[in-house]
C-alpha positions in Angstrom: 19.6 1.7 -3.1 17.8 1.4 0.3 18.3 -1.9 2.1 14.6 -1.9 3.1 11.1 -1.2 1.7 9.6 0.6 4.7 8.4 3.8 3.1 8.1 5.0 -0.5 9.7 8.2 0.6 13.0 6.3 1.0 13.2 5.5 -2.7 13.9 7.5 -5.8 11.4 8.0 -8.6 13.6 6.1 -11.0 13.8 3.1 -8.7 10.1 3.0 -8.1 9.4 3.2 -11.8 11.8 0.3 -12.5 10.0 -1.8 -9.9 6.6 -0.9 -11.5 8.0 -1.9 -14.9 9.2 -5.2 -13.6 5.9 -5.8 -11.9 4.1 -5.4 -15.2 6.6 -7.7 -16.9 6.2 -10.3 -14.2 2.4 -10.2 -14.6 2.7 -10.8 -18.3 5.1 -13.7 -17.7 2.7 -15.1 -15.1 -0.2 -15.0 -17.6 1.8 -16.9 -20.1 2.6 -19.6 -17.5 6.2 -18.5 -17.1 7.6 -18.2 -13.6 11.3 -17.1 -13.5 13.1 -18.8 -10.6 15.0 -15.6 -9.7 14.7 -16.2 -5.9 15.4 -20.0 -5.9 16.7 -21.1 -2.5 15.8 -17.8 -0.8 13.6 -17.7 2.3 11.1 -15.1 3.4 9.9 -14.7 7.0 6.5 -13.0 7.5 5.7 -11.6 10.9 2.0 -10.6 11.1 0.5 -8.8 14.1 -2.6 -8.0 12.1 -5.0 -10.3 10.2 -4.3 -10.6 6.5 -5.7 -12.0 3.3 -4.0 -10.1 0.5 -0.6 -9.4 2.1 -0.2 -13.0 3.4 -1.3 -14.8 0.3 0.5 -12.6 -2.2 3.8 -12.6 -0.4 3.8 -16.3 0.2 2.5 -17.2 -3.3 4.9 -14.7 -4.9 7.9 -16.0 -3.1 7.0 -19.6 -4.1 6.4 -18.6 -7.7 9.9 -17.0 -7.8 11.4 -20.3 -6.5 11.7 -19.3 -2.8 10.0 -20.3 0.4 7.9 -18.3 2.9 7.5 -18.9 6.7 4.6 -17.4 8.6 5.4 -16.1 12.1 2.6 -15.3 14.5 3.0 -12.7 17.3 2.2 -15.2 20.0 4.8 -17.5 18.6 7.5 -14.8 18.4 6.6 -12.7 21.5 8.3 -9.4 20.6 8.3 -7.4 23.8 7.5 -10.4 26.0 9.7 -13.4 25.1 12.3 -11.4 23.2 13.2 -7.9 22.1 12.6 -6.7 18.6 16.3 -6.2 18.2 17.1 -9.8 19.2 14.3 -11.1 16.8 15.8 -9.1 14.0 19.3 -10.3 14.7 18.2 -14.0 14.8 16.1 -13.8 11.6 19.1 -12.1 9.9 21.1 -15.3 10.5 18.4 -17.6 9.1 16.4 -16.0 6.3 17.0 -13.7 3.4 14.2 -11.1 3.8 11.5 -10.2 6.4 8.0 -8.9 5.9 6.5 -7.2 9.0 2.8 -6.3 9.3 2.4 -4.5 12.6 0.3 -1.9 14.4 3.3 0.3 15.3 5.3 1.8 12.5 8.2 2.3 14.9 8.4 -1.5 15.3 9.0 -2.0 11.6 11.6 0.8 11.7 13.4 -0.9 14.6 13.4 -4.3 12.9 14.8 -2.7 9.8 17.5 -0.7 11.7 18.8 -3.8 13.4 18.3 -6.5 10.7 21.1 -7.1 8.2 18.5 -8.5 5.8 16.0 -6.4 3.9 12.8 -5.6 5.8 9.5 -5.0 4.0 6.7 -3.0 5.5 3.6 -5.2 5.0 1.4 -2.5 6.6 1.6 -0.4 9.7 -0.8 2.1 11.2 1.2 4.8 9.4 2.1 3.4 6.0 1.1 0.7 3.5 3.7 1.1 0.7 3.3 -2.3 -1.0 -0.4 -1.6 -1.6 0.4 1.7 -3.3 2.8 0.0 -5.6 0.0 -2.3 -6.7 -2.3 0.7 -7.0 0.1 2.6 -9.2 0.6 -0.6 -11.4 -3.2 -0.7 -11.7 -3.4 3.0 -12.7 -0.7 2.6 -15.2 -2.6 -0.3 -16.9 -5.5 2.1 -17.6 -3.9 5.5 -18.0 -0.6 7.2 -18.5 0.7 7.4 -14.9 2.1 10.9 -15.1 -1.1 12.4 -16.5 -3.6 10.6 -14.3 -5.6 12.5 -11.7 -6.1 10.4 -8.6 -8.7 11.5 -6.1 -8.7 9.9 -2.6 -11.7 10.4 -0.3 -12.3 9.4 3.3 -9.9 8.9 6.2 -6.4 10.3 6.2 -5.1 6.9 7.2 -2.1 4.8 6.2 -3.4 4.5 2.7 -3.7 8.3 2.3 -0.2 8.7 3.8 1.3 6.2 1.4 -0.5 7.7 -1.6 0.9 11.0 -0.6 4.5 9.6 -0.6 4.0 7.7 -3.9 2.6 10.8 -5.7 5.2 13.2 -4.2 8.1 11.0 -5.2 6.9 10.2 -8.7 5.5 13.7 -9.5 1.9 12.7 -9.8 -1.4 14.4 -9.5 -3.2 13.6 -6.3 -6.3 15.2 -4.7 -7.2 14.3 -1.1 -10.6 14.9 0.5 -10.8 14.2 4.3 -12.4 15.8 7.2 -10.2 18.5 8.8 -10.0 16.3 11.9 -8.7 13.3 10.0 -6.1 14.6 7.6 -3.0 12.5 6.8 -0.3 12.5 9.4 1.5 15.9 9.8 4.9 14.3 9.6 3.9 12.7 6.3 2.4 15.9 4.9 5.6 17.8 5.7 7.9 15.3 4.1 5.5 14.9 1.1 5.6 18.7 0.5 9.4 18.6 0.3 9.4 15.7 -2.1 6.7 17.3 -4.2 8.6 20.5 -4.5 11.4 18.5 -6.1 9.4 16.2 -8.3 6.7 18.6 -9.5 3.9 16.6 -8.0 0.5 18.4 -7.9 -1.1 17.6 -4.6 -4.2 19.3 -3.1 -6.4 18.8 0.0 -10.0 19.7 0.6 -12.8 18.9 3.0 -15.1 18.7 0.0 -15.3 15.3 -1.6 -17.0 16.7 -4.7 -14.2 19.2 -5.3 -11.6 16.3 -5.1 -13.5 13.9 -7.3 -14.7 16.3 -10.0 -13.2 15.2 -13.4 -10.7 12.8 -11.8 -9.5 9.7 -13.7 -9.4 7.5 -10.6 -11.4 7.7 -7.4 -10.0 5.9 -4.4 -11.4 5.2 -1.0 -10.6 3.0 2.0 -12.4 1.8 5.2 -13.4 4.4 7.7 -12.6 2.2 10.7 -9.3 0.4 10.5 -8.0 -2.5 12.7 -7.6 -1.3 16.2 -10.2 1.6 15.9 -13.3 -0.5 16.4 -14.3 1.4 19.5 -14.6 4.5 17.3 -16.8 2.9 14.7 -20.1 4.7 15.4 -18.4 8.1 15.7 -16.5 7.5 12.5 -19.7 6.5 10.6 -21.1 9.9 11.5 -18.0 11.9 10.6 -17.3 10.2 7.3 -20.8 9.8 5.9 -20.5 12.7 3.5 -17.4 10.9 2.0 -19.2 7.8 1.0 -18.2 6.7 -2.5 -21.6 6.2 -4.1 -23.2 6.7 -7.5 -24.1 10.4 -6.7 -20.5 11.3 -5.8 -19.1 9.2 -8.7 -21.3 11.1 -11.1 -18.9 14.1 -10.7 -16.2 11.9 -12.3 -18.1 10.3 -15.2 -15.0 8.6 -16.7 -13.2 7.6 -13.5 -12.2 4.1 -12.5 -12.9 3.1 -8.9 -10.1 2.0 -6.5 -10.2 0.4 -3.1 -7.4 -1.5 -1.3 -9.8 -3.9 0.4 -11.3 -5.3 2.5 -14.3 -3.1 2.0 -17.0 -2.3 4.5 -19.9 -2.4 2.0 -22.5 0.2 2.7 -20.2 2.3 4.7 -17.3 4.0 2.7 -18.5 2.5 -0.6 -21.8 1.2 -1.9 -22.3 -2.2 -3.5 -23.4 -0.5 -6.7 -20.0 1.2 -7.1 -17.8 -1.6 -5.7 -19.4 -4.1 -8.1 -19.9 -1.7 -10.9 -18.4 -1.6 -14.4 -15.9 1.0 -13.4 -14.5 -0.8 -10.4 -11.0 -2.2 -10.8 -10.5 -3.1 -7.1 -9.8 -6.8 -7.9 -7.2 -5.7 -10.4 -5.5 -3.9 -7.6 -5.7 -7.1 -5.4 -4.2 -9.2 -8.3 -1.4 -6.7 -8.7 -0.3 -7.0 -5.1 1.2 -10.4 -6.2 3.2 -8.9 -9.0 4.2 -5.7 -7.4 5.5 -7.5 -4.4 7.4 -10.0 -6.4 9.2 -7.1 -8.1 9.9 -5.5 -4.7 11.4 -8.8 -3.4 13.6 -9.1 -6.5 14.8 -5.6 -6.2 15.8 -6.0 -2.6 17.4 -9.4 -3.0 19.1 -9.4 -6.4 19.0 -5.7 -7.4 
C-alpha cells in the first residue's frame, strides 16, 4: 500500500474501491449519530498555501469525529523556502504528528514533502491534482448509479480536476468523456499515464473539443471554474475561450437524465448557470458533504490500514 495519498494513479483499483466502500459506511454511521473513534489520539497537520472552505473544514471535522486532532499551519507561519526548507519541515512534522495534508500551488512541493516525510502525506489540492475531491465525486456517483456503468462527462478547463478524474477513471476502469478547448487539454504527463492505466483497466476515455458530443446521453455532467486560483490575470481571456463550454440548460438538454456535478466553489454565471447549479438535478452539495466521509476513509486507510 502506498504511504501517501498524493495521486490516484499511485493506488490500485481494489484499494480505491475499499476506501469508497468505507466512506459510504462512515456516512451511514455519521447519519445514525455513530462516530467510531478509530483515530483517537492521532494528530493531523494541515499546511495550506491556498484558501480553503471544504478541504479545511472537512479534514479538521473529520479528524475530530474520528477521535483525533487537527492543527492548521499557514504558509507565513511555516515559511517553506524562506524560514526553512520543505525537507526540514517534513522531517520536523514527522517527529510530532501522524499525518500531513498539504494544499499547495506547486505539485512538486507535495511530492517533496511526501518523499522526505516518514508520515503519510495527503494531497489536499495542487495545481496538477485534486485526488480527495475525486474520491468524494466517485462516492457521489456511486450513490446514484452503478459506478462501473456510469458515463461521466467533464466539460471546461483541463485543470487539476480533469487530471484527477482522468486518473480515477483510468485506474477504476470507468467511462469518462472530456470536452475542453484544444489549447486547454489535461496535462500531457497525466494523459500519457492515464492511457497506460486505462489500457490495463479497460477504462473508456475520450476527448473532444465539442461539449455537446461529450454530454450527449451522459449520466453525470461535471464542470469546474474556468479561472483557478493564481490565474486571475487570465480571467477575461478565459471567459472568451470557455464560453461555449458553459453548463447551462441548453447544453444539459443533451443529457436529459444526467445529474450535475461541480467541485465548488462555483463562479455562477460563468462555467455554470444558477438555473443548473440550483436545479433539481444538481448534486453538488452531496459532493461537498462526501468530502467529509471520503477523507475520513482516506485517513483511516493511511493510519490504520
